[in-house]
Wavefront OBJ file of the C-alpha trace (Angstrom):
o trace
v 93.271 77.406 128.709
v 96.460 78.919 130.963
v 95.209 81.630 133.199
v 98.901 82.091 134.862
v 98.276 82.686 138.758
v 95.313 80.971 139.994
v 92.199 82.906 139.975
v 89.738 83.388 142.657
v 86.372 81.436 141.080
v 84.550 79.091 143.159
v 85.230 76.140 142.217
v 86.466 74.050 138.422
v 82.208 74.258 137.889
v 82.483 78.185 137.989
v 85.554 78.658 135.956
v 84.350 76.343 133.345
v 81.141 78.110 133.319
v 83.031 81.443 133.222
v 84.893 80.052 130.096
v 81.764 78.982 128.247
v 80.179 82.406 128.950
v 83.153 84.265 127.077
v 82.405 86.341 123.573
v 83.918 83.408 120.910
v 85.293 86.528 119.082
v 87.893 87.722 120.981
v 90.418 90.368 120.207
v 92.807 87.639 120.061
v 90.631 85.373 117.805
v 89.526 88.585 115.068
v 91.730 88.648 111.911
v 94.498 91.496 111.907
v 93.834 94.452 109.845
v 97.160 92.837 107.824
v 95.216 89.714 107.354
v 91.984 91.519 106.467
v 93.659 93.396 103.872
v 95.785 90.317 102.751
v 92.142 88.436 101.855
v 90.824 91.612 100.246
v 94.303 90.938 97.788
v 93.781 87.331 97.427
v 90.008 88.491 96.525
v 91.535 90.437 93.824
v 90.010 93.978 95.313
v 91.349 96.474 92.885
v 91.502 99.307 95.661
v 93.201 96.729 97.977
v 96.203 96.087 95.366
v 95.825 99.905 94.014
v 96.677 100.637 98.128
v 99.440 98.261 98.228
v 100.864 99.722 95.156
v 100.772 103.276 96.307
v 102.130 102.423 99.688
v 104.983 100.377 98.830
v 106.170 101.520 95.779
v 109.138 103.885 96.695
v 110.484 101.313 99.374
v 110.286 98.599 96.382
v 112.008 101.049 93.691
v 114.621 102.187 96.261
v 115.643 98.408 96.692
v 115.758 97.487 93.015
v 117.354 100.694 91.955
v 120.314 99.785 94.705
v 120.251 96.157 93.132
v 120.042 96.945 89.455
v 122.145 100.087 90.012
v 120.099 101.755 86.798
v 116.887 104.151 87.560
v 114.987 103.176 84.179
v 115.508 99.451 85.148
v 114.293 99.917 88.666
v 111.122 101.292 87.487
v 110.629 98.151 85.214
v 111.202 95.896 87.666
v 109.012 98.002 90.086
v 105.859 97.225 88.010
v 106.984 93.729 87.174
v 107.339 92.978 90.944
v 103.934 94.043 91.375
v 102.525 92.305 88.421
v 104.172 89.186 89.886
v 102.474 89.901 93.482
v 99.083 90.451 91.721
v 99.268 86.859 89.741
v 100.713 84.899 92.955
v 99.039 86.617 95.535
v 96.658 83.434 96.213
v 100.241 81.646 96.896
v 101.333 83.608 99.900
v 101.600 81.611 102.878
v 102.048 83.784 105.720
v 105.084 82.543 106.830
v 106.850 85.858 106.373
v 104.942 89.204 106.598
v 103.764 91.499 103.102
v 106.735 93.174 103.055
v 109.392 90.791 103.143
v 107.326 88.821 100.615
v 107.709 91.635 98.313
v 110.814 91.881 98.765
v 111.696 88.517 97.983
v 109.505 88.954 94.561
v 111.800 92.222 93.689
v 114.989 90.493 94.801
v 114.088 87.603 92.249
v 113.182 90.539 89.627
v 116.863 91.829 89.950
v 118.098 88.801 89.563
v 116.280 87.610 86.711
v 117.418 90.608 84.853
v 120.893 90.267 85.898
v 121.162 86.820 84.482
v 119.651 88.388 81.239
v 122.392 91.104 80.919
v 125.082 88.538 81.980
v 124.190 86.413 79.239
v 124.505 89.145 76.952
v 127.788 89.982 78.129
v 126.616 93.368 79.384
v 129.827 95.550 80.626
v 128.491 98.018 82.772
v 131.318 100.965 84.171
v 130.728 103.673 86.983
v 132.337 106.857 87.080
v 133.543 108.938 89.863
v 131.999 111.837 88.781
v 128.629 110.291 87.253
v 125.526 111.669 89.238
v 123.447 109.165 91.340
v 119.904 108.886 90.600
v 117.385 109.404 92.923
v 117.251 112.258 95.651
v 115.222 110.467 98.158
v 117.852 107.289 98.267
v 118.479 105.971 101.755
v 121.935 106.190 104.227
v 123.811 103.172 104.290
v 124.097 102.388 108.389
v 125.768 104.857 110.057
v 128.432 106.156 107.769
v 126.042 108.775 106.197
v 125.234 111.503 107.872
v 121.671 113.100 108.436
v 121.733 116.213 106.307
v 119.279 118.260 108.396
v 120.480 121.206 109.963
v 123.721 120.621 108.525
v 126.163 123.654 106.987
v 126.455 123.808 103.525
v 129.675 122.059 103.843
v 128.815 119.341 105.990
v 125.985 118.417 103.121
v 128.701 118.655 100.556
v 130.754 116.413 102.499
v 127.459 113.884 103.270
v 127.023 113.953 99.660
v 130.690 113.075 98.673
v 130.697 110.050 101.511
v 127.473 109.029 100.492
v 128.853 108.822 96.724
v 131.514 106.981 97.989
v 129.286 104.228 99.602
v 127.049 103.620 96.809
v 129.816 103.498 94.503
v 131.833 101.094 96.752
v 128.441 98.925 97.196
v 127.463 98.859 93.282
v 131.461 96.934 93.152
v 130.275 94.155 95.624
v 129.592 90.569 94.248
v 125.980 90.267 93.701
v 125.206 87.959 96.697
v 127.039 90.485 99.549
v 124.970 93.239 97.889
v 122.005 92.245 98.013
v 122.727 90.973 101.946
v 124.344 94.628 102.554
v 121.221 96.221 101.199
v 118.526 94.534 102.685
v 120.146 94.464 106.292
v 122.207 97.544 106.382
v 120.288 100.206 104.116
v 116.405 98.679 104.431
v 116.597 97.750 107.929
v 115.663 94.268 107.597
v 116.199 92.137 110.953
v 118.489 88.655 109.800
v 115.306 86.264 109.846
v 113.604 88.572 107.289
v 116.860 89.192 104.972
v 116.949 85.265 105.000
v 113.274 84.847 104.178
v 113.711 87.555 101.400
v 116.702 85.780 99.742
v 115.608 82.099 100.531
v 118.366 81.561 102.639
v 119.154 80.862 105.986
v 120.099 83.277 108.749
v 123.630 81.307 109.394
v 124.099 82.165 105.160
v 122.861 85.728 105.847
v 125.347 86.307 108.510
v 128.196 85.034 106.995
v 127.688 87.037 103.139
v 127.056 90.286 105.251
v 130.489 89.801 107.276
v 132.311 89.064 104.269
v 130.143 91.900 102.276
v 131.068 94.450 104.963
v 134.427 93.587 104.904
v 134.728 93.872 100.983
v 133.213 97.134 101.322
v 135.667 98.444 104.063
v 138.475 97.550 101.668
v 136.807 99.700 98.723
v 136.062 102.637 101.290
v 139.701 102.606 102.705
v 140.907 106.229 102.099
v 137.709 107.426 100.389
v 135.604 108.392 103.977
l 1 2 3 4 5 6 7 8 9 10 11 12 13 14 15 16 17 18 19 20 21 22 23 24 25 26 27 28 29 30 31 32 33 34 35 36 37 38 39 40 41 42 43 44 45 46 47 48 49 50 51 52 53 54 55 56 57 58 59 60 61 62 63 64 65 66 67 68 69 70 71 72 73 74 75 76 77 78 79 80 81 82 83 84 85 86 87 88 89 90 91 92 93 94 95 96 97 98 99 100 101 102 103 104 105 106 107 108 109 110 111 112 113 114 115 116 117 118 119 120 121 122 123 124 125 126 127 128 129 130 131 132 133 134 135 136 137 138 139 140 141 142 143 144 145 146 147 148 149 150 151 152 153 154 155 156 157 158 159 160 161 162 163 164 165 166 167 168 169 170 171 172 173 174 175 176 177 178 179 180 181 182 183 184 185 186 187 188 189 190 191 192 193 194 195 196 197 198 199 200 201 202 203 204 205 206 207 208 209 210 211 212 213 214 215 216 217 218 219 220 221 222 223
């Protein structure tokens, strides 16, 4: 045990007795609230799982909506994400936090659906006039203005900017879109994005750099 600066106790014997007399369960040794919650999930505690679904559904749905571009698919995949989480919570190793682990499951669900559609040669076109579902969609980085307190004209311009960005984002290749959504929209750290996508931090940065460049090209003249 390291105490940093020397502690004024009367000799080594005093120090050892003080250490032995310390409570066995210190704040650092006690399980954190999240660790206790994860233990309940691993025990298939219904109330804990219901809390997880209620607490995390909005952000998982928002992530999947941006990745799939389809509100109905996003709802289906959100349910599938939590079903897979319930089935595999015993395999959660704790090397990433619970949110990042859920994001990894959600991204994999979106990829599986994308591959399924690709095999069936699904063609998707996006109209510039098509309404964007999801009123509670988050803005992309600093390019989208906060509409609170804005005039009607400013709100209209902000919505037009968001529309342009979301359409441009949808046109990106899947690996770039995943990285940008997780980093620039969801606000995950580079390490969390790497964990969610199961790639290295270097690859995350490379995809972000290329994806942002492609996004800027598509937005030229739009904003």
